[in-house]
Every structure is written in structure tokens, then in C-alpha cells.
Backbone as XML, in Angstrom:
<?xml version="1.0"?>
<chain id="A" units="angstrom">
  <residue number="1" name="MET">
    <atom name="N" x="113.303" y="120.540" z="98.768"/>
    <atom name="CA" x="114.035" y="118.917" z="98.962"/>
    <atom name="C" x="115.050" y="119.360" z="99.743"/>
  </residue>
  <residue number="2" name="GLY">
    <atom name="N" x="115.571" y="118.677" z="100.847"/>
    <atom name="CA" x="116.661" y="118.640" z="101.552"/>
    <atom name="C" x="117.820" y="118.386" z="100.975"/>
  </residue>
  <residue number="3" name="LEU">
    <atom name="N" x="119.054" y="118.590" z="101.776"/>
    <atom name="CA" x="120.220" y="118.276" z="101.314"/>
    <atom name="C" x="120.419" y="116.669" z="101.185"/>
  </residue>
  <residue number="4" name="THR">
    <atom name="N" x="119.854" y="115.976" z="102.333"/>
    <atom name="CA" x="120.372" y="114.485" z="102.416"/>
    <atom name="C" x="119.453" y="113.814" z="101.143"/>
  </residue>
  <residue number="5" name="HIS">
    <atom name="N" x="117.975" y="114.472" z="100.538"/>
    <atom name="CA" x="117.512" y="113.803" z="99.572"/>
    <atom name="C" x="118.267" y="114.136" z="98.111"/>
  </residue>
  <residue number="6" name="LYS">
    <atom name="N" x="118.849" y="115.334" z="98.213"/>
    <atom name="CA" x="119.628" y="115.612" z="96.900"/>
    <atom name="C" x="120.762" y="114.584" z="96.656"/>
  </residue>
  <residue number="7" name="ALA">
    <atom name="N" x="121.569" y="114.300" z="98.042"/>
    <atom name="CA" x="122.456" y="113.539" z="97.994"/>
    <atom name="C" x="122.301" y="112.189" z="97.574"/>
  </residue>
  <residue number="8" name="GLU">
    <atom name="N" x="121.139" y="111.668" z="98.212"/>
    <atom name="CA" x="120.629" y="110.323" z="97.779"/>
    <atom name="C" x="120.279" y="110.212" z="96.117"/>
  </residue>
  <residue number="9" name="GLN">
    <atom name="N" x="119.667" y="111.181" z="95.586"/>
    <atom name="CA" x="119.623" y="111.350" z="94.240"/>
    <atom name="C" x="120.787" y="111.561" z="93.384"/>
  </residue>
  <residue number="10" name="LEU">
    <atom name="N" x="121.796" y="112.375" z="93.776"/>
    <atom name="CA" x="122.908" y="112.464" z="93.308"/>
    <atom name="C" x="123.592" y="111.258" z="93.192"/>
  </residue>
  <residue number="11" name="LEU">
    <atom name="N" x="123.974" y="110.275" z="94.309"/>
    <atom name="CA" x="124.399" y="109.013" z="94.670"/>
    <atom name="C" x="123.726" y="107.880" z="94.107"/>
  </residue>
  <residue number="12" name="GLU">
    <atom name="N" x="122.469" y="108.229" z="93.612"/>
    <atom name="CA" x="121.646" y="106.979" z="93.071"/>
    <atom name="C" x="121.236" y="106.022" z="94.169"/>
  </residue>
  <residue number="13" name="LEU">
    <atom name="N" x="120.992" y="106.901" z="95.526"/>
    <atom name="CA" x="120.750" y="105.697" z="96.604"/>
    <atom name="C" x="119.025" y="105.788" z="96.534"/>
  </residue>
  <residue number="14" name="PRO">
    <atom name="N" x="118.554" y="104.719" z="97.233"/>
    <atom name="CA" x="117.002" y="104.644" z="97.383"/>
    <atom name="C" x="116.567" y="105.791" z="98.443"/>
  </residue>
  <residue number="15" name="MET">
    <atom name="N" x="115.736" y="106.594" z="98.199"/>
    <atom name="CA" x="115.159" y="107.341" z="98.999"/>
    <atom name="C" x="115.107" y="107.098" z="100.368"/>
  </residue>
  <residue number="16" name="GLY">
    <atom name="N" x="115.493" y="107.670" z="101.535"/>
    <atom name="CA" x="115.444" y="107.375" z="102.779"/>
    <atom name="C" x="116.857" y="106.608" z="103.433"/>
  </residue>
  <residue number="17" name="THR">
    <atom name="N" x="117.709" y="106.278" z="102.577"/>
    <atom name="CA" x="119.007" y="105.538" z="102.819"/>
    <atom name="C" x="119.740" y="106.319" z="103.726"/>
  </residue>
  <residue number="18" name="LEU">
    <atom name="N" x="120.098" y="107.636" z="103.551"/>
    <atom name="CA" x="120.829" y="108.561" z="104.365"/>
    <atom name="C" x="119.936" y="109.103" z="105.360"/>
  </residue>
  <residue number="19" name="SER">
    <atom name="N" x="118.629" y="109.490" z="105.284"/>
    <atom name="CA" x="117.987" y="110.067" z="106.571"/>
    <atom name="C" x="117.137" y="109.244" z="107.266"/>
  </residue>
  <residue number="20" name="GLY">
    <atom name="N" x="117.518" y="107.903" z="107.125"/>
    <atom name="CA" x="117.118" y="107.121" z="108.207"/>
    <atom name="C" x="115.834" y="106.749" z="108.214"/>
  </residue>
  <residue number="21" name="GLU">
    <atom name="N" x="114.974" y="107.215" z="107.100"/>
    <atom name="CA" x="113.436" y="106.998" z="106.943"/>
    <atom name="C" x="113.333" y="105.377" z="106.898"/>
  </residue>
  <residue number="22" name="ALA">
    <atom name="N" x="112.312" y="104.777" z="107.123"/>
    <atom name="CA" x="111.971" y="103.359" z="107.192"/>
    <atom name="C" x="111.751" y="103.217" z="105.644"/>
  </residue>
  <residue number="23" name="ARG">
    <atom name="N" x="112.266" y="102.250" z="105.320"/>
    <atom name="CA" x="112.059" y="101.537" z="103.645"/>
    <atom name="C" x="111.480" y="100.313" z="104.005"/>
  </residue>
  <residue number="24" name="VAL">
    <atom name="N" x="110.363" y="100.251" z="103.179"/>
    <atom name="CA" x="109.321" y="98.882" z="103.591"/>
    <atom name="C" x="109.392" y="98.016" z="102.195"/>
  </residue>
  <residue number="25" name="GLU">
    <atom name="N" x="109.570" y="96.899" z="102.090"/>
    <atom name="CA" x="109.899" y="96.016" z="100.733"/>
    <atom name="C" x="108.862" y="94.773" z="101.186"/>
  </residue>
  <residue number="26" name="ILE">
    <atom name="N" x="107.820" y="94.611" z="100.130"/>
    <atom name="CA" x="106.924" y="93.708" z="100.202"/>
    <atom name="C" x="107.212" y="92.685" z="99.321"/>
  </residue>
  <residue number="27" name="LEU">
    <atom name="N" x="107.351" y="91.268" z="99.788"/>
    <atom name="CA" x="107.584" y="90.391" z="98.799"/>
    <atom name="C" x="106.551" y="89.382" z="98.765"/>
  </residue>
  <residue number="28" name="GLY">
    <atom name="N" x="105.836" y="89.709" z="97.812"/>
    <atom name="CA" x="104.717" y="88.786" z="97.674"/>
    <atom name="C" x="103.650" y="88.981" z="98.624"/>
  </residue>
  <residue number="29" name="ASN">
    <atom name="N" x="102.808" y="87.860" z="99.110"/>
    <atom name="CA" x="102.177" y="87.925" z="100.250"/>
    <atom name="C" x="102.866" y="87.218" z="101.519"/>
  </residue>
  <residue number="30" name="ARG">
    <atom name="N" x="104.013" y="87.038" z="101.502"/>
    <atom name="CA" x="104.888" y="86.132" z="102.239"/>
    <atom name="C" x="105.812" y="86.807" z="103.509"/>
  </residue>
  <residue number="31" name="GLN">
    <atom name="N" x="106.330" y="87.980" z="102.590"/>
    <atom name="CA" x="107.072" y="88.477" z="103.595"/>
    <atom name="C" x="107.165" y="90.104" z="103.515"/>
  </residue>
  <residue number="32" name="VAL">
    <atom name="N" x="107.531" y="90.749" z="104.572"/>
    <atom name="CA" x="107.405" y="92.068" z="104.603"/>
    <atom name="C" x="108.861" y="92.505" z="105.335"/>
  </residue>
  <residue number="33" name="CYS">
    <atom name="N" x="109.966" y="93.049" z="104.527"/>
    <atom name="CA" x="111.220" y="93.472" z="105.040"/>
    <atom name="C" x="111.077" y="95.031" z="105.426"/>
  </residue>
  <residue number="34" name="ILE">
    <atom name="N" x="111.344" y="95.504" z="106.743"/>
    <atom name="CA" x="111.194" y="96.920" z="107.103"/>
    <atom name="C" x="112.898" y="97.388" z="107.258"/>
  </residue>
  <residue number="35" name="ALA">
    <atom name="N" x="113.555" y="98.130" z="106.803"/>
    <atom name="CA" x="114.873" y="98.583" z="107.115"/>
    <atom name="C" x="114.862" y="100.281" z="107.584"/>
  </residue>
  <residue number="36" name="GLY">
    <atom name="N" x="115.503" y="100.583" z="108.406"/>
    <atom name="CA" x="115.496" y="101.703" z="108.758"/>
    <atom name="C" x="114.972" y="101.773" z="110.354"/>
  </residue>
  <residue number="37" name="HIS">
    <atom name="N" x="115.075" y="103.031" z="111.073"/>
    <atom name="CA" x="114.627" y="103.094" z="112.268"/>
    <atom name="C" x="113.192" y="102.574" z="112.465"/>
  </residue>
  <residue number="38" name="CYS">
    <atom name="N" x="112.941" y="101.447" z="113.194"/>
    <atom name="CA" x="111.576" y="101.047" z="113.873"/>
    <atom name="C" x="111.395" y="100.415" z="115.096"/>
  </residue>
  <residue number="39" name="ASP">
    <atom name="N" x="110.659" y="100.655" z="115.676"/>
    <atom name="CA" x="110.642" y="99.870" z="117.145"/>
    <atom name="C" x="109.246" y="99.182" z="116.842"/>
  </residue>
  <residue number="40" name="ILE">
    <atom name="N" x="109.232" y="97.686" z="117.575"/>
    <atom name="CA" x="108.134" y="96.811" z="117.780"/>
    <atom name="C" x="107.309" y="97.256" z="118.838"/>
  </residue>
  <residue number="41" name="ARG">
    <atom name="N" x="105.919" y="97.646" z="118.315"/>
    <atom name="CA" x="105.015" y="98.328" z="119.433"/>
    <atom name="C" x="104.071" y="96.926" z="119.967"/>
  </residue>
  <residue number="42" name="GLU">
    <atom name="N" x="103.992" y="96.286" z="118.904"/>
    <atom name="CA" x="102.972" y="95.173" z="119.235"/>
    <atom name="C" x="103.167" y="93.868" z="118.457"/>
  </residue>
  <residue number="43" name="TYR">
    <atom name="N" x="103.138" y="92.570" z="118.798"/>
    <atom name="CA" x="103.344" y="91.421" z="118.201"/>
    <atom name="C" x="102.022" y="90.421" z="118.541"/>
  </residue>
  <residue number="44" name="GLU">
    <atom name="N" x="101.432" y="90.120" z="117.516"/>
    <atom name="CA" x="100.524" y="89.026" z="117.782"/>
    <atom name="C" x="100.459" y="88.012" z="116.395"/>
  </residue>
  <residue number="45" name="GLU">
    <atom name="N" x="100.103" y="87.014" z="116.482"/>
    <atom name="CA" x="100.112" y="86.042" z="115.393"/>
    <atom name="C" x="99.416" y="86.545" z="114.150"/>
  </residue>
  <residue number="46" name="ASP">
    <atom name="N" x="98.564" y="87.411" z="114.315"/>
    <atom name="CA" x="97.733" y="87.931" z="113.168"/>
    <atom name="C" x="97.887" y="89.749" z="112.851"/>
  </residue>
  <residue number="47" name="LEU">
    <atom name="N" x="98.912" y="90.173" z="113.925"/>
    <atom name="CA" x="99.056" y="91.537" z="113.728"/>
    <atom name="C" x="100.603" y="91.938" z="114.248"/>
  </residue>
  <residue number="48" name="VAL">
    <atom name="N" x="101.364" y="92.775" z="113.451"/>
    <atom name="CA" x="102.674" y="93.244" z="114.105"/>
    <atom name="C" x="102.357" y="94.998" z="113.682"/>
  </residue>
  <residue number="49" name="ARG">
    <atom name="N" x="102.643" y="95.708" z="114.667"/>
    <atom name="CA" x="102.446" y="97.027" z="114.621"/>
    <atom name="C" x="103.871" y="97.734" z="115.028"/>
  </residue>
  <residue number="50" name="LEU">
    <atom name="N" x="104.389" y="98.528" z="114.158"/>
    <atom name="CA" x="105.973" y="99.248" z="114.334"/>
    <atom name="C" x="105.561" y="100.598" z="114.498"/>
  </residue>
  <residue number="51" name="ASN">
    <atom name="N" x="106.516" y="101.360" z="115.107"/>
    <atom name="CA" x="106.598" y="102.474" z="114.986"/>
    <atom name="C" x="107.757" y="103.098" z="114.066"/>
  </residue>
  <residue number="52" name="THR">
    <atom name="N" x="107.609" y="103.915" z="113.182"/>
    <atom name="CA" x="108.793" y="104.438" z="112.140"/>
    <atom name="C" x="108.623" y="105.981" z="112.454"/>
  </residue>
  <residue number="53" name="ARG">
    <atom name="N" x="109.454" y="106.277" z="111.583"/>
    <atom name="CA" x="109.574" y="107.900" z="111.414"/>
    <atom name="C" x="108.102" y="108.569" z="110.827"/>
  </residue>
  <residue number="54" name="ALA">
    <atom name="N" x="108.101" y="107.844" z="110.176"/>
    <atom name="CA" x="106.773" y="108.181" z="109.085"/>
    <atom name="C" x="105.449" y="108.001" z="109.727"/>
  </residue>
  <residue number="55" name="GLY">
    <atom name="N" x="105.317" y="106.984" z="110.607"/>
    <atom name="CA" x="104.103" y="106.931" z="111.343"/>
    <atom name="C" x="104.347" y="105.296" z="111.973"/>
  </residue>
  <residue number="56" name="GLU">
    <atom name="N" x="103.058" y="104.915" z="111.973"/>
    <atom name="CA" x="102.846" y="103.435" z="112.778"/>
    <atom name="C" x="102.511" y="102.806" z="111.617"/>
  </residue>
  <residue number="57" name="LEU">
    <atom name="N" x="103.122" y="101.529" z="111.399"/>
    <atom name="CA" x="103.067" y="100.531" z="110.370"/>
    <atom name="C" x="102.273" y="99.531" z="110.946"/>
  </residue>
  <residue number="58" name="LEU">
    <atom name="N" x="101.246" y="99.266" z="110.309"/>
    <atom name="CA" x="100.237" y="97.974" z="110.921"/>
    <atom name="C" x="100.683" y="96.724" z="109.766"/>
  </residue>
  <residue number="59" name="ILE">
    <atom name="N" x="101.220" y="95.559" z="110.017"/>
    <atom name="CA" x="101.278" y="94.538" z="109.145"/>
    <atom name="C" x="99.824" y="93.387" z="109.660"/>
  </residue>
  <residue number="60" name="ARG">
    <atom name="N" x="98.915" y="92.881" z="108.881"/>
    <atom name="CA" x="97.954" y="92.133" z="109.261"/>
    <atom name="C" x="98.166" y="90.813" z="108.506"/>
  </residue>
  <residue number="61" name="GLY">
    <atom name="N" x="97.970" y="89.896" z="108.918"/>
    <atom name="CA" x="98.185" y="88.476" z="108.265"/>
    <atom name="C" x="97.829" y="87.406" z="109.243"/>
  </residue>
  <residue number="62" name="ASP">
    <atom name="N" x="98.299" y="86.067" z="108.608"/>
    <atom name="CA" x="97.887" y="84.781" z="109.419"/>
    <atom name="C" x="99.367" y="84.069" z="109.885"/>
  </residue>
  <residue number="63" name="ARG">
    <atom name="N" x="99.763" y="83.696" z="110.849"/>
    <atom name="CA" x="100.839" y="83.165" z="111.481"/>
    <atom name="C" x="102.128" y="83.900" z="111.394"/>
  </residue>
  <residue number="64" name="LEU">
    <atom name="N" x="101.736" y="84.952" z="111.808"/>
    <atom name="CA" x="103.180" y="85.879" z="111.412"/>
    <atom name="C" x="104.174" y="85.678" z="112.338"/>
  </residue>
  <residue number="65" name="THR">
    <atom name="N" x="105.550" y="85.695" z="111.610"/>
    <atom name="CA" x="106.598" y="85.607" z="112.825"/>
    <atom name="C" x="107.645" y="86.861" z="112.270"/>
  </residue>
  <residue number="66" name="LEU">
    <atom name="N" x="108.387" y="87.085" z="113.260"/>
    <atom name="CA" x="109.625" y="88.241" z="113.316"/>
    <atom name="C" x="110.622" y="87.489" z="113.068"/>
  </residue>
  <residue number="67" name="ASP">
    <atom name="N" x="111.523" y="87.978" z="111.930"/>
    <atom name="CA" x="112.606" y="87.246" z="111.530"/>
    <atom name="C" x="113.738" y="88.347" z="111.297"/>
  </residue>
  <residue number="68" name="ASN">
    <atom name="N" x="114.912" y="87.799" z="111.375"/>
    <atom name="CA" x="115.953" y="88.775" z="111.243"/>
    <atom name="C" x="115.906" y="90.147" z="111.818"/>
  </residue>
  <residue number="69" name="LEU">
    <atom name="N" x="115.886" y="90.053" z="113.065"/>
    <atom name="CA" x="115.834" y="91.507" z="113.860"/>
    <atom name="C" x="117.264" y="91.879" z="113.910"/>
  </residue>
  <residue number="70" name="TYR">
    <atom name="N" x="117.182" y="92.890" z="113.662"/>
    <atom name="CA" x="118.682" y="93.632" z="113.704"/>
    <atom name="C" x="118.505" y="95.181" z="114.177"/>
  </residue>
  <residue number="71" name="SER">
    <atom name="N" x="119.316" y="95.998" z="114.133"/>
    <atom name="CA" x="119.139" y="97.194" z="114.862"/>
    <atom name="C" x="118.448" y="98.218" z="113.612"/>
  </residue>
  <residue number="72" name="GLY">
    <atom name="N" x="117.370" y="98.405" z="114.279"/>
    <atom name="CA" x="116.731" y="99.483" z="113.261"/>
    <atom name="C" x="115.861" y="98.766" z="112.228"/>
  </residue>
  <residue number="73" name="GLY">
    <atom name="N" x="115.613" y="97.506" z="112.403"/>
    <atom name="CA" x="115.141" y="96.634" z="111.011"/>
    <atom name="C" x="114.371" y="95.389" z="111.598"/>
  </residue>
  <residue number="74" name="VAL">
    <atom name="N" x="113.307" y="95.049" z="110.739"/>
    <atom name="CA" x="112.992" y="93.650" z="110.943"/>
    <atom name="C" x="112.415" y="93.267" z="109.919"/>
  </residue>
  <residue number="75" name="SER">
    <atom name="N" x="112.140" y="91.798" z="109.494"/>
    <atom name="CA" x="111.156" y="91.085" z="108.494"/>
    <atom name="C" x="110.133" y="90.290" z="109.239"/>
  </residue>
  <residue number="76" name="VAL">
    <atom name="N" x="109.143" y="90.670" z="108.555"/>
    <atom name="CA" x="107.893" y="89.748" z="109.272"/>
    <atom name="C" x="107.605" y="88.760" z="108.152"/>
  </residue>
  <residue number="77" name="SER">
    <atom name="N" x="107.442" y="87.244" z="108.352"/>
    <atom name="CA" x="106.996" y="86.483" z="107.406"/>
    <atom name="C" x="105.511" y="85.847" z="107.862"/>
  </residue>
  <residue number="78" name="GLY">
    <atom name="N" x="104.997" y="85.157" z="107.321"/>
    <atom name="CA" x="103.618" y="84.815" z="107.286"/>
    <atom name="C" x="102.723" y="84.926" z="105.957"/>
  </residue>
  <residue number="79" name="ARG">
    <atom name="N" x="101.500" y="84.695" z="106.271"/>
    <atom name="CA" x="100.678" y="84.896" z="105.274"/>
    <atom name="C" x="100.383" y="86.455" z="105.441"/>
  </residue>
  <residue number="80" name="ILE">
    <atom name="N" x="100.661" y="87.478" z="104.359"/>
    <atom name="CA" x="100.727" y="88.705" z="104.659"/>
    <atom name="C" x="99.196" y="89.203" z="103.766"/>
  </residue>
  <residue number="81" name="LEU">
    <atom name="N" x="98.208" y="90.014" z="104.907"/>
    <atom name="CA" x="96.912" y="90.108" z="104.026"/>
    <atom name="C" x="96.853" y="91.777" z="103.902"/>
  </residue>
  <residue number="82" name="SER">
    <atom name="N" x="97.449" y="92.348" z="104.700"/>
    <atom name="CA" x="97.438" y="94.130" z="104.462"/>
    <atom name="C" x="98.404" y="94.714" z="105.126"/>
  </residue>
  <residue number="83" name="VAL">
    <atom name="N" x="99.126" y="95.767" z="104.796"/>
    <atom name="CA" x="100.227" y="96.612" z="105.110"/>
    <atom name="C" x="99.710" y="97.904" z="105.038"/>
  </residue>
  <residue number="84" name="GLU">
    <atom name="N" x="99.686" y="98.901" z="106.261"/>
    <atom name="CA" x="99.130" y="100.133" z="106.470"/>
    <atom name="C" x="100.215" y="101.116" z="106.890"/>
  </residue>
  <residue number="85" name="LEU">
    <atom name="N" x="100.064" y="102.180" z="106.720"/>
    <atom name="CA" x="100.845" y="103.462" z="107.397"/>
    <atom name="C" x="99.876" y="104.276" z="108.011"/>
  </residue>
  <residue number="86" name="GLU">
    <atom name="N" x="99.874" y="104.583" z="109.209"/>
    <atom name="CA" x="99.141" y="105.406" z="109.992"/>
    <atom name="C" x="99.686" y="106.578" z="110.338"/>
  </residue>
</chain>
């Protein structure tokens, strides 16, 4: 375990907070919030493909929209059918 992960545990922070790893939060089947470093690779109404440090994140669904774009993060809204990390 690296120093960054030890500091996160000591400070009771969510894993990835200090290391810059992507954090994915799924809110029902209506929204996925990705915080941390990510780049938008592809955006279609039924597919959003993001690059993260852990790999490629694929979000499949219907009527997907990108919301709350900010440095290193994004929220995807719509009818979420699946979230995959490749």
C-alpha cells in the first residue's frame, strides 16, 4: 500500500481522493457522476466512453446527456443501462 493510500485511510478520505484516481458514483439508473481525471473519448445518445487512469469507462443507456462538465470530471444523465470498466 502506497503512502497516498495510507494518508487517505488516516484522514478517513474516500479512496482515490489524493491519488487522482477516478471515483464513480451511480445514482439509481438516472445519473453517473465521475470525479477525478477523465477525458471524454466518445459521446453518443446511447454511449459515453471516458478515459480514466484505471482504464476506459463505458456508460450505455438511452437519451444520455453530459452535465456538470468540470476539470477532470463529468456527470452523465439519462436512462443508464450499464457501466463498464475495461
